[in-house]
N, C-alpha and C positions, 0 to 999 in steps of 0.2 A: 504494500500500500504506500502511496505517496500522496501527501496533501500539501496545499499551500494555506497555512492557517491564518494568514493575515492578508488575504486578497483585498485589492482596493475597494471592492464592493462591501467589505465588512463581514462577509460570510467566508467561512473556510471552503476551500475547493478540493474536491476529490480529483486528483490528477491522474491516478493510476491505481487499479486494483485487479490483481490476478489471484485466483484461488486454484487449488488443486495441483500445485507444482510438486513434482516428484521429490520427496525429501532426500533422495540420493543425489540430486543435482548439486553441482558445485558452483554453478553460475548460469546465466542466460545470455545468449548472444544478442547484441543490439538488433532490434527490429524483428526478433523471432520469438514466437511463443513456445511453450513447452508442450509436447504432445500430451493430451489428456487434461491440460489446464483450462481454466475458464477465465477469459478476459471480460471484465465488467465495464459498463458504461461509466465514463467520467462525468464530471459536472458540466461538461460541454455537450453531453448527449452522444458522445462517440465512444466506441469500444477501443481501448488502448490508451496510450500516453497522451496527456493533454497539458503539457507545460514544459519548462517554466516560461515566464514572461516578465521581463524587467523593463518594459517599454517606457516607463516613466523615469528610468535612470536610478531608481532607489533599489538597493539590494533587499531581497525578501528571503525569509527562511522557507525551506522546503523540508518536510519531515518524511523520512522513509522509515517504515516499520515492517519488520519481518516477524510473523507469528508462527510459533510451533504449535501445531494442533495434533491431538491424538488420533483424529480420524478426519475424513473429508467433511467439509462444512457446506451447508446449503445456504446460499445467499442469492437473492434475486439479481437478475442481470442489471437492473437499473436501481440498485440500492443507493440510499442516501448515505452520506458520510457518517451521520449519527447512528443509523441502523447498522452499518458495517462495523463500527466500533463496538456497539453493544454485542453483536454476535461473536466477533473475534475475541473481545476481552473475556466474555463468559466462557468460551470454549478453549482458549489457549492455555497451554501448560507453561509457556514462557514466551518472551518476545525481546527483540532488541530494537534500538531506534538510532537513527543517524539524522542529525539536523545539518543541512548545508545552506549556505547563503549564495544566491545568484542575483 
């Protein structure tokens, strides 16, 4: 999951959400999905990556989260960021987070 928590609109943006990535994977190639994974719609209504944008010249934080889940999770294709957080937080056994500025 990747989010832009302080988007200019004042709402957080879901920029990328992929579920069902094989836990044996050590990485994902740019622009490629993982066979069997599910790419969800981002806040722009598109499946896949939807950011970043620093068109106003101000650096913004982008939060990347990786969740460890004990089993596949069922999340609707057009899930809201809040709903995704609820499901993932309730079902995860662990998670890590990276915050980057762009």
